[in-house]
C-alpha positions as CSV (number, residue, x, y, z in Angstrom):
1,M,-22.2,60.7,-87.8
2,K,-23.9,62.3,-84.9
3,Q,-24.9,58.9,-83.5
4,F,-21.3,57.7,-83.8
5,I,-20.0,60.8,-81.9
6,S,-22.7,60.4,-79.3
7,F,-21.6,56.8,-78.7
8,I,-18.0,58.0,-78.4
9,R,-19.1,60.6,-75.9
10,K,-21.1,58.0,-73.9
11,E,-18.0,55.7,-73.8
12,I,-15.8,58.6,-72.5
13,Y,-18.4,59.3,-69.8
14,H,-18.3,55.6,-68.9
15,I,-14.6,55.7,-68.5
16,T,-14.3,59.0,-66.6
17,R,-17.1,58.3,-64.1
18,D,-14.9,55.7,-62.5
19,P,-11.8,57.6,-61.3
20,L,-10.0,54.4,-60.1
21,T,-10.3,52.7,-63.5
22,L,-9.0,55.9,-65.2
23,V,-6.0,56.0,-62.8
24,I,-5.3,52.4,-63.5
25,M,-5.3,53.0,-67.2
26,L,-3.1,56.0,-67.2
27,V,-0.8,55.6,-64.2
28,L,-0.3,51.9,-63.9
29,P,1.5,51.5,-67.3
30,V,4.1,54.1,-66.2
31,I,4.6,52.5,-62.8
32,M,5.0,49.0,-64.4
33,L,7.4,50.3,-67.0
34,L,9.6,51.8,-64.4
35,I,9.5,48.7,-62.2
36,L,10.2,46.4,-65.2
37,G,12.9,48.7,-66.5
38,F,14.9,48.7,-63.3
39,A,14.0,45.3,-61.7
40,V,14.3,43.1,-64.7
41,S,18.0,42.6,-65.1
42,T,20.2,39.5,-65.4
43,E,23.1,41.3,-63.7
44,I,23.7,40.6,-60.0
45,T,25.4,43.4,-58.1
46,N,26.2,44.1,-54.4
47,T,26.6,40.4,-53.6
48,E,27.6,40.2,-49.9
49,F,30.6,38.0,-49.2
50,V,32.7,37.1,-46.2
51,V,36.4,36.1,-46.1
52,L,38.3,33.6,-43.9
53,D,41.8,34.7,-44.5
54,E,44.2,32.2,-42.9
55,S,47.2,33.7,-44.8
56,K,46.9,37.3,-43.7
57,S,49.5,38.3,-46.2
58,T,49.8,41.3,-48.5
59,V,49.0,39.1,-51.5
60,S,45.7,38.0,-50.0
61,E,44.9,41.6,-49.0
62,K,45.5,42.7,-52.6
63,L,43.3,39.9,-53.9
64,I,40.5,40.7,-51.5
65,G,40.7,44.4,-52.4
66,K,40.4,43.5,-56.1
67,I,37.2,41.6,-55.4
68,E,35.8,44.2,-53.2
69,A,36.5,47.0,-55.7
70,N,34.2,45.3,-58.2
71,E,30.6,46.4,-58.4
72,Y,29.4,42.9,-58.3
73,F,30.6,42.2,-54.7
74,N,30.5,43.9,-51.4
75,L,32.7,42.7,-48.5
76,S,30.5,42.0,-45.5
77,G,33.3,41.1,-43.0
78,Y,36.1,38.8,-42.0
79,L,35.6,35.4,-40.2
80,N,37.8,33.9,-37.6
81,S,37.0,30.2,-38.1
82,A,35.3,27.9,-40.6
83,D,32.4,27.3,-38.2
84,E,31.3,30.9,-38.8
85,I,30.8,30.4,-42.5
86,E,27.5,28.6,-42.6
87,K,26.2,30.8,-39.7
88,S,26.8,33.9,-41.9
89,F,24.7,32.2,-44.7
90,Q,21.9,31.3,-42.2
91,R,21.7,34.9,-40.9
92,G,21.5,36.2,-44.5
93,E,24.7,38.2,-44.1
94,S,26.4,36.8,-47.1
95,K,25.9,34.8,-50.3
96,M,29.5,33.8,-50.8
97,A,32.5,32.9,-48.6
98,I,36.1,32.9,-49.6
99,I,38.6,30.7,-47.8
100,I,42.2,31.6,-48.3
101,P,44.7,29.0,-47.0
102,S,47.7,29.9,-44.8
103,S,50.1,28.9,-47.6
104,F,48.5,31.3,-50.1
105,G,51.2,34.1,-49.9
106,N,54.1,31.6,-50.2
107,E,53.0,29.4,-53.0
108,I,51.2,31.8,-55.3
109,G,54.3,32.9,-57.1
110,R,55.7,29.4,-57.6
111,T,53.6,26.4,-58.1
112,G,50.2,28.1,-57.6
113,T,47.6,27.7,-54.9
114,D,44.0,26.8,-54.4
115,I,41.4,28.9,-52.7
116,Q,37.9,27.7,-51.9
117,I,34.7,29.6,-52.4
118,M,31.4,28.5,-50.8
119,V,28.2,29.8,-52.4
120,D,24.6,29.8,-51.2
121,A,23.0,27.8,-54.1
122,S,19.4,27.9,-52.8
123,N,18.9,30.1,-55.9
124,P,20.9,28.2,-58.5
125,N,20.8,30.8,-61.2
126,E,22.1,33.5,-58.8
127,A,24.8,31.1,-57.6
128,S,26.0,30.3,-61.1
129,T,26.2,34.0,-61.9
130,I,28.2,34.7,-58.7
131,V,30.7,32.0,-59.5
132,N,31.1,33.3,-63.0
133,Y,31.7,36.8,-61.8
134,F,34.3,35.6,-59.3
135,Q,36.2,33.5,-61.8
136,S,36.2,36.4,-64.2
137,I,37.8,38.6,-61.5
138,M,40.4,36.0,-60.8
139,M,41.4,35.9,-64.5
140,Q,41.6,39.7,-64.6
141,Y,43.8,39.7,-61.5
142,Q,46.2,37.2,-62.9
143,M,46.4,39.1,-66.2
144,E,47.1,42.4,-64.4
145,Q,49.9,40.7,-62.4
146,A,51.4,39.3,-65.6
147,K,51.4,42.8,-67.3
148,A,53.1,44.3,-64.2
149,G,56.1,42.0,-64.8
150,T,55.6,40.0,-61.6
151,N,55.4,36.3,-61.3
152,V,52.1,35.2,-62.7
153,P,50.0,33.8,-59.9
154,V,48.2,30.6,-60.6
155,I,45.0,30.6,-58.6
156,N,42.7,27.6,-58.7
157,S,39.2,28.1,-57.4
158,E,37.5,25.2,-55.7
159,V,33.8,25.8,-55.7
160,K,31.4,24.3,-53.2
161,M,27.6,24.9,-53.5
162,L,25.7,24.8,-50.2
163,Y,22.0,23.7,-49.8
164,N,21.7,22.8,-53.5
165,P,24.8,21.0,-54.8
166,Q,23.0,19.6,-57.8
167,M,21.9,23.1,-58.8
168,K,18.3,22.2,-59.4
169,S,16.1,25.1,-60.3
170,A,13.1,23.5,-58.5
171,Y,14.8,24.3,-55.2
172,N,14.2,28.0,-56.0
173,I,11.0,27.8,-58.0
174,V,8.9,25.8,-55.6
175,P,8.9,28.2,-52.6
176,G,8.3,31.1,-54.9
177,M,5.4,29.3,-56.7
178,I,3.8,28.6,-53.3
179,G,3.9,32.3,-52.6
180,M,2.5,33.2,-56.0
181,L,-0.3,30.6,-55.9
182,M,-1.5,31.8,-52.5
183,M,-1.5,35.4,-53.6
184,L,-3.4,34.5,-56.7
185,I,-6.1,32.4,-54.9
186,C,-6.4,34.6,-51.8
187,A,-6.0,38.1,-53.0
188,L,-7.5,37.9,-56.5
189,M,-10.4,35.5,-55.8
190,T,-11.4,37.2,-52.5
191,S,-11.5,40.6,-54.0
192,I,-13.6,39.4,-57.0
193,S,-16.0,37.5,-54.8
194,V,-16.8,40.5,-52.6
195,V,-17.1,42.9,-55.6
196,R,-19.4,40.4,-57.3
197,E,-21.8,40.8,-54.3
198,K,-21.8,44.6,-54.9
199,E,-22.5,44.2,-58.6
200,Q,-25.3,41.8,-58.1
201,G,-26.9,43.9,-55.4
202,T,-26.7,41.1,-52.8
203,M,-24.2,42.9,-50.5
204,E,-27.0,45.1,-49.2
205,I,-29.0,42.0,-48.2
206,L,-26.0,40.7,-46.3
207,L,-25.5,44.0,-44.5
208,V,-29.1,44.1,-43.2
209,S,-28.6,40.7,-41.7
210,P,-27.7,40.4,-38.0
211,L,-24.1,39.7,-38.9
212,K,-21.5,42.4,-38.4
213,P,-19.5,43.6,-41.4
214,A,-16.3,42.1,-40.0
215,T,-18.1,38.7,-39.7
216,I,-19.2,38.9,-43.3
217,M,-15.7,39.7,-44.5
218,F,-14.2,36.8,-42.5
219,A,-16.9,34.5,-43.8
220,K,-16.0,35.4,-47.4
221,A,-12.3,34.8,-46.7
222,V,-12.4,31.5,-44.9
223,P,-13.3,29.3,-47.9
224,Y,-10.3,30.7,-49.8
225,L,-8.1,30.2,-46.8
226,V,-9.0,26.5,-46.8
227,V,-8.5,26.1,-50.5
228,A,-5.1,27.9,-50.3
229,F,-4.0,25.7,-47.4
230,L,-4.9,22.6,-49.3
231,D,-3.0,23.9,-52.3
232,V,0.1,24.4,-50.1
233,I,-0.1,20.8,-48.9
234,M,-0.5,19.5,-52.5
235,V,2.4,21.6,-53.8
236,L,4.7,20.4,-51.0
237,V,3.8,16.7,-51.6
238,L,4.4,17.1,-55.4
239,A,7.6,19.0,-54.8
240,Y,9.0,16.3,-52.5
241,F,7.8,13.1,-54.4
242,V,7.8,14.3,-58.0
243,L,10.4,17.1,-58.2
244,D,12.8,15.7,-55.6
245,V,12.9,19.0,-53.7
246,P,13.9,18.3,-50.1
247,I,11.9,19.6,-47.2
248,V,14.7,19.8,-44.7
249,G,13.0,22.1,-42.1
250,S,10.1,21.6,-39.8
251,I,6.8,21.0,-41.7
252,P,4.6,22.5,-38.9
253,L,6.7,25.7,-39.1
254,I,6.2,25.7,-42.9
255,L,2.5,25.4,-42.5
256,L,2.3,28.0,-39.8
257,L,4.3,30.4,-42.0
258,S,2.0,29.7,-44.9
259,V,-1.1,30.4,-42.8
260,I,0.2,33.8,-41.7
261,Y,1.1,34.7,-45.3
262,T,-2.3,33.5,-46.5
263,F,-4.1,35.7,-44.0
264,S,-2.0,38.7,-45.3
265,A,-3.0,37.9,-48.9
266,L,-6.6,37.6,-47.9
267,A,-6.5,40.9,-46.1
268,L,-5.0,42.5,-49.3
269,G,-7.8,41.0,-51.3
270,L,-10.5,42.3,-49.0
271,L,-8.8,45.7,-49.0
272,I,-9.0,45.8,-52.8
273,S,-12.6,44.8,-52.7
274,T,-13.5,47.8,-50.5
275,I,-12.0,50.3,-53.0
276,T,-13.3,48.8,-56.3
277,N,-16.8,48.6,-57.6
278,T,-16.4,46.2,-60.6
279,Q,-14.9,42.8,-61.0
280,Q,-12.8,44.0,-63.9
281,T,-11.2,46.7,-61.8
282,A,-10.7,44.3,-58.9
283,M,-9.1,41.8,-61.2
284,I,-6.7,44.4,-62.7
285,A,-5.8,45.8,-59.3
286,S,-5.2,42.4,-57.8
287,G,-3.4,40.9,-60.9
288,V,-1.3,43.8,-62.0
289,G,-1.1,45.7,-58.7
290,L,-0.2,42.7,-56.6
291,M,0.9,39.8,-58.7
292,L,3.5,41.5,-60.9
293,P,5.2,43.4,-58.1
294,S,5.2,40.3,-56.0
295,M,6.8,38.3,-58.8
296,L,9.4,41.0,-59.6
297,L,10.2,42.5,-56.3
298,S,10.1,39.4,-54.0
299,G,13.4,37.9,-55.1
300,L,11.7,35.0,-56.8
301,I,13.3,35.8,-60.2
302,F,15.7,38.7,-59.7
303,P,17.8,39.4,-56.6
304,V,16.5,42.4,-54.7
305,S,20.0,43.5,-53.8
306,S,20.7,44.2,-57.4
307,M,17.8,46.6,-57.8
308,P,17.9,50.4,-57.2
309,D,17.5,51.6,-53.7
310,I,14.0,52.9,-54.3
311,L,12.8,49.4,-55.5
312,Q,14.5,47.8,-52.6
313,W,12.5,50.0,-50.2
314,I,9.3,49.3,-52.0
315,S,9.9,45.6,-51.8
316,Y,9.8,45.8,-48.0
317,I,6.0,46.4,-48.1
318,I,5.4,43.3,-50.3
319,P,4.5,40.3,-48.2
320,A,5.7,37.8,-50.8
321,R,9.3,39.0,-50.3
322,W,9.3,38.1,-46.6
323,F,7.4,34.8,-47.1
324,I,9.5,33.4,-49.9
325,D,12.8,34.3,-48.1
326,A,11.5,32.6,-44.9
327,L,10.2,29.6,-46.7
328,R,13.5,29.0,-48.5
329,S,15.3,29.3,-45.2
330,V,13.1,26.6,-43.6
331,M,12.4,24.4,-46.5
332,I,15.8,24.3,-48.3
333,K,18.3,25.3,-45.6
334,G,16.5,23.5,-42.7
335,L,16.6,26.6,-40.4
336,G,14.3,27.0,-37.4
337,F,12.1,29.8,-36.1
338,E,15.0,31.7,-34.6
339,A,16.3,32.3,-38.1
340,I,13.0,33.6,-39.6
341,W,11.3,35.3,-36.6
342,I,11.8,38.7,-38.2
343,Q,10.0,37.7,-41.4
344,F,7.3,36.0,-39.3
345,L,6.8,39.1,-37.2
346,V,6.6,41.4,-40.3
347,L,4.0,39.2,-42.0
348,L,2.0,39.1,-38.8
349,C,2.1,42.9,-38.5
350,M,1.1,43.3,-42.2
351,T,-1.8,40.9,-41.7
352,I,-3.1,42.8,-38.7
353,F,-2.7,46.2,-40.4
354,F,-4.3,45.2,-43.7
355,M,-7.2,43.4,-42.0
356,N,-8.0,46.3,-39.7
357,L,-7.8,48.7,-42.6
358,S,-10.1,46.5,-44.7
359,I,-12.7,46.3,-42.0
360,K,-12.6,50.1,-41.5
361,K,-12.9,50.8,-45.2
362,F,-15.7,48.2,-45.5
363,K,-17.8,49.9,-42.8
364,N,-17.2,53.4,-44.2
365,R,-18.0,52.5,-47.8
366,L,-21.1,50.4,-47.4
């Protein structure tokens, strides 16, 4: 019995002597539970929409007010012409546009009328949900008018899906998978490779060489940069020829964006390697600390706008959110650099910050 207790005591010492591992075991489950509890939701709220109201009647104002009062939608503004609709989508100001014809106020009480809605379908699941919400609101509006004793308005909705009229899920999945694969290869593998040098005792041999620590870190990262870049090319080729996903935008711009994002993932991997001492800890920190937040808070699966404000603020520090959003805009929507320069600049600043921090921590620790 004494031997059994001594082994338990030894294992407790083994766990507690590494504070980072203990923090991961105790704190990370709480953090992940909170993120999963609030981020994982099939509901889509606060969908930004714009209105082109050619009728400008009291009936159309009442209809717009009904939509805006719903928690699922948020009025972004009014448009003056149809040419402004796609520009609002390209600038990311809206996900849906409602076009009300000039005859709306006159015909609604008699023969009925049609209104057109245009939805950004680059994320087909989100687009389908938005359309369902809108049609449900239209049915409620007509029922309320009927109960009020007024003429029952017959409103027919003509739906037009932009960027992905066939509603293929691959249009949304492929850009997201590129971001996840690059994060997996660069951050996870880079952190493990550096920590492996520590465990095997070969890092000290590298440090006594004429090479500077920054040169050693870049040398460790370059092979994974090449592998990740080749993976991006293979994924794009397979997406275009096998999955029939269009590449509407500039390929050089896509590759440039991928390179910047890859450098940011490499910098995060190197930063993790400087604060961990074992491959197991580095794998947990990279896989759980980076992969899961990148998957849940990047907009790949669940819209960021539907999350609580605190999670939306946290998502701003996740490189995958900026990369996936920019890649969709270029690859699926065919937009140019002028539409993604903010995302590009954020990724560049993140890369510089994380790389400098990694080099500084690397020098101080070893």
